[in-house]
C-alpha positions in Angstrom: -11.4 0.5 24.8 -12.8 0.6 21.3 -13.8 -2.9 20.1 -13.3 -3.7 16.5 -14.7 -6.8 14.7 -11.8 -8.0 12.5 -14.1 -10.0 10.3 -16.1 -6.9 9.2 -16.4 -6.4 5.5 -13.3 -7.5 3.6 -12.0 -8.7 7.0 -8.4 -9.1 6.1 -5.0 -7.8 7.1 -5.6 -4.3 5.9 -8.3 -3.9 8.6 -5.8 -4.9 11.2 -3.0 -2.6 9.9 -5.3 0.4 9.6 -6.9 -0.2 13.0 -3.6 -0.2 14.9 -2.3 2.8 12.8 -5.5 4.8 13.7 -5.2 3.7 17.3 -1.6 5.0 17.5 -2.5 8.3 15.8 -5.6 9.0 17.9 -4.4 7.5 21.2 -7.4 5.2 21.3 -7.0 1.8 22.9 -8.5 -0.9 20.8 -9.4 -4.6 21.1 -9.5 -6.5 17.8 -11.5 -9.7 17.7 -12.2 -12.3 15.0 -8.9 -11.3 13.3 -9.0 -12.6 9.7 -11.6 -15.0 10.8 -12.8 -15.8 7.3 -9.3 -16.6 5.8 -8.1 -20.2 5.2 -5.5 -19.6 8.0 -7.2 -17.2 10.4 -5.4 -14.9 12.8 -2.2 -12.9 12.5 0.3 -14.2 9.9 3.9 -13.1 10.2 3.5 -10.0 8.1 0.5 -8.9 10.0 2.2 -9.5 13.3 5.3 -7.6 12.1 3.1 -4.6 11.2 1.3 -4.5 14.5 4.6 -4.9 16.4 6.2 -2.1 14.3 3.4 0.3 15.0 3.4 -0.7 18.7 7.1 0.2 18.9 6.6 3.6 17.3 3.9 4.5 19.8 5.1 2.6 22.8 1.9 0.5 22.9 1.1 -2.0 25.6 -0.2 -5.2 23.9 -1.9 -8.3 25.2 -2.5 -11.5 23.1 -0.2 -10.4 20.4 1.3 -13.6 18.9 1.4 -15.6 15.7 -2.1 -16.8 14.6 -3.8 -14.8 17.4 -7.4 -14.0 16.5 -7.8 -11.4 19.2 -5.5 -8.9 20.9 -5.5 -5.6 22.8 -3.5 -2.6 21.7 -3.1 0.4 24.1 -1.0 3.2 22.5 1.1 5.8 24.4 3.0 8.7 22.9 4.3 8.6 19.3 8.1 8.4 19.0 10.6 9.5 16.4 14.1 8.3 15.6 15.5 5.3 13.8 13.7 1.9 13.7 14.4 -1.5 12.2 11.8 -4.2 11.7 12.3 -7.7 10.3 9.2 -9.7 9.2 11.3 -12.8 9.5 9.8 -14.3 6.4 9.0 -13.2 2.8 6.0 -11.2 4.3 5.5 -7.9 2.5 7.6 -4.9 3.6 5.2 -2.7 1.6 2.3 -3.8 3.8 4.3 -3.1 7.0 5.1 0.3 5.6 1.4 0.8 4.8 0.7 0.6 8.5 3.7 2.7 9.6 3.5 5.7 7.1 0.4 7.5 8.5 1.7 7.0 12.0 5.1 8.4 11.2 3.5 11.3 9.4 2.0 12.3 12.8 5.2 11.8 14.8 6.9 14.7 16.5 10.0 14.6 14.4 11.4 12.9 11.3 11.9 9.1 11.5 13.9 6.6 9.5 12.6 3.1 9.2 14.3 0.0 7.8 12.1 -3.0 7.1 13.3 -6.5 6.1 11.1 -9.1 4.3 9.6 -9.6 0.8 9.8 -6.5 -1.5 7.7 -7.9 -4.3 5.3 -10.6 -3.2 1.8 -11.7 -4.2 -1.3 -10.1 -2.6 0.7 -6.9 -1.7 1.7 -3.8 -3.6 5.0 -4.3 -5.4 7.8 -2.0 -4.3 7.7 0.3 -7.3 3.9 0.8 -6.8 4.6 2.0 -3.3 7.4 4.3 -4.4 6.0 5.8 -7.7 2.2 5.8 -6.9 1.4 6.0 -3.2 4.4 8.0 -2.1 3.9 10.3 -5.1 0.3 10.9 -4.2 1.3 11.6 -0.6 3.9 14.1 -1.8 1.1 16.0 -3.6 -0.7 16.1 -0.2 2.4 17.6 1.5 3.7 14.4 3.1 7.3 13.7 2.0 8.9 10.3 2.3 12.1 9.1 0.7 12.5 5.4 -0.1 15.8 3.6 -0.6 16.0 0.0 -1.9 18.9 -1.7 -0.2 18.1 -5.2 -1.5 15.2 -7.1 -3.1 13.7 -10.2 -1.6 11.1 -12.6 -2.8 9.0 -15.6 -1.7 9.9 -17.9 0.0 13.2 -16.6 1.4 12.5 -12.9 1.9 15.6 -11.0 3.0 14.8 -7.8 1.0 15.6 -4.6 2.8 14.1 -1.1 2.3 14.8 2.2 4.1 12.2 5.0 4.3 12.7 8.4 5.8 9.5 10.3 6.7 9.1 14.0 7.5 6.0 14.6 9.7 3.3 16.9 8.3 -0.4 17.3 8.4 -1.7 16.2 4.9 -3.5 18.7 2.8 -6.9 17.8 1.2 -6.7 16.1 -2.2 -9.4 17.0 -4.7 -9.3 14.9 -7.9 -12.6 15.0 -9.7 -11.3 13.9 -13.1 -8.2 12.7 -14.8 -6.3 14.9 -17.2 -4.3 13.3 -20.0 -1.2 11.7 -18.6 2.0 13.7 -19.1 3.8 10.3 -19.5 3.7 6.7 -18.6 6.7 5.0 -17.1 7.3 1.5 -15.7 9.8 -1.1 -14.6 9.9 -4.8 -15.4 12.6 -6.5 -13.4 13.7 -10.0 -12.7 16.3 -11.4 -10.2 18.4 -14.5 -10.9 16.2 -15.3 -13.8 16.6 -14.9 -17.6 16.4 -11.4 -18.8 13.9 -12.4 -21.5 11.2 -12.8 -18.8 11.3 -9.0 -18.0 11.4 -8.2 -21.7 8.3 -10.3 -22.4 6.4 -8.7 -19.5 7.3 -5.3 -20.9 6.3 -6.1 -24.5 3.0 -7.6 -23.3 2.2 -4.5 -21.2 3.0 -2.1 -24.0 0.7 -4.1 -26.4 -2.2 -3.4 -24.0 -1.5 0.3 -23.6 -2.0 0.7 -27.3 -1.1 4.1 -28.8 -0.3 5.7 -25.4 3.4 6.6 -25.3 5.2 4.7 -22.6 8.7 4.1 -21.4 9.1 0.8 -19.5 12.6 0.0 -18.3 13.8 -3.6 -18.0 16.3 -4.6 -15.4 18.2 -7.8 -14.5 19.2 -8.0 -10.8 22.0 -10.3 -9.6 24.2 -11.0 -6.6 24.1 -8.1 -4.1 20.9 -6.7 -5.6 18.4 -9.4 -4.6 18.0 -12.6 -2.5 16.2 -15.4 -4.3 14.4 -15.6 -7.6 11.6 -13.2 -8.5 10.4 -10.2 -10.4 7.6 -7.8 -11.1 6.2 -5.3 -13.5 4.8 -2.0 -12.4 3.4 0.8 -14.6 2.5 4.4 -13.5 0.9 7.3 -15.3 1.5 10.8 -14.2 -0.9 13.6 -14.8 -0.7 17.2 -13.6 -2.5 16.4 -10.4 -2.5 12.6 -9.9 -0.7 9.3 -10.4 -2.3 6.0 -11.4 -0.6 2.7 -11.3 -0.9 -1.1 -11.9 1.5 -3.9 -11.3 1.9 -7.7 -11.1 4.4 -9.9 -9.3 6.1 -12.8 -11.1 4.6 -16.2 -10.2 6.0 -19.6 -10.9 3.8 -21.2 -13.6 2.4 -17.9 -14.8 3.6 -16.7 -18.2 5.4 -13.4 -18.4 3.0 -12.3 -21.1 0.0 -12.9 -18.8 1.5 -10.7 -16.1 2.4 -7.9 -18.5 -1.0 -8.0 -20.2 -2.8 -7.8 -16.9 -0.9 -4.8 -15.7 -1.2 -3.0 -19.0 -4.9 -3.7 -19.4 -5.6 -2.5 -15.9 -3.8 0.9 -16.4 -5.3 1.3 -19.9 -8.8 0.8 -18.4 -8.3 3.4 -15.7 -7.0 5.9 -18.3 -9.9 5.2 -20.7 -12.4 5.6 -18.0 -10.9 8.9 -16.8 -10.5 7.7 -13.2 -8.4 10.0 -11.0 -7.1 7.2 -8.8 -6.7 3.5 -9.5 -8.7 1.1 -7.2 -5.6 0.2 -5.2 -4.7 3.7 -4.3 -8.3 4.5 -3.6 -8.3 2.6 -0.3 -4.8 3.5 0.6 -5.2 7.3 0.5 -8.4 7.3 2.6 -6.7 7.5 6.0 -4.7 10.5 4.8 -7.8 12.3 3.4 -9.4 11.7 6.8 -6.4 13.2 8.6 -6.6 16.1 6.3 -10.3 16.6 7.2 -11.5 16.5 3.6 -11.0 15.6 0.0 -12.6 13.7 -2.9 -11.7 11.7 -5.9 -13.1 9.4 -8.6 -12.2 5.8 -9.3 -13.4 3.0 -11.5 -15.1 1.1 -8.7 -15.4 0.9 -4.9 -13.9 -2.3 -3.7 -14.7 -4.2 -0.5 -11.3 -3.1 0.8 -12.3 0.5 0.3 -15.7 0.1 2.0 -14.1 -1.6 4.9 -11.5 1.1 5.4 -14.1 3.8 5.2 -16.2 2.0 7.9 -13.1 1.6 10.1 -11.9 5.2 9.8 -15.3 6.5 10.9 -14.9 4.5 14.2 -11.8 6.6 15.1 -12.0 10.0 13.4 -14.8 12.7 13.2 -15.3 12.2 9.5 -17.8 10.6 7.2 -17.5 9.2 3.7 -20.0 9.8 0.9 -20.0 7.5 -2.1 -21.8 8.4 -5.3 -21.6 8.3 -9.1 -19.8 10.6 -11.4 -20.9 9.3 -14.8 -19.6 5.8 -15.2 -17.1 6.4 -12.3 -17.5 6.1 -8.5 -17.0 9.3 -6.5 -15.7 9.2 -2.9 -15.7 12.3 -0.7 -14.6 12.6 2.9 -16.3 15.3 5.0 -15.9 16.5 8.6 -18.8 15.6 11.0 
């Protein structure tokens, strides 16, 4: 049994999700200890527990110590399964983070699978739904992994209740080589609110456009009502397509934070990536690593190497025969995955 220190590096929920995903893919039994030990509330929160249980169901894993706020558990996978699955976080915990754990596992399953996840669709400290759909899934599509996402209903903190359905066709990912960013063909985006005044979405949009400057962009605004969403909330997500890559940035609406602040932050982040010529944004940089490792190679540039990214690189090297090289490409960071 492989022992993983859950407090290593960034030491958060991403380490837990990625560890059980890699365990399921490789058939390696793992024991995670010191889970989220450095957080204010250590151990497995509802969304982390939901992600681990979801992966466990897909691979028929035998688990010990798996419960709310647990700081150590065993995960022994068996064969990967296909078919239809439904998982409910039970809170406003992020459905995108649960899918972050499931997607690489389902890509390795024997046949296509359909997964429905219930929880929060656009919540703090997690990728907003549009980021998952228009950035991560778009990048995976360029690697030969095809997943279709359908939004049934939005859900926000504290009630949750959002529902998303994803269909995944299994395939081995192809290496992705993104040394530099070409000029974006277009920039798109969505600013939405649910059960809130429309002017909030419009103000987020205007502020984002002001930070993008002269770069042409089409940012849609959308007001969601009954049947479309549970609770009050919203988000703004921007994405820039190039001939080979997609970059994105987003912010989730927060009580007490001005709409202009959210829009400006998203716009400034994407504008900085474009100005630097980065091939991937810093959020996608850590999310694509597991797919590059499964592909056996690839490289890309990004503006910086975050603690999340370094933690994921260390973790993947525990499971797969690959190594990561980090270097400089001018003012950018360059990450390459190689077989070993």
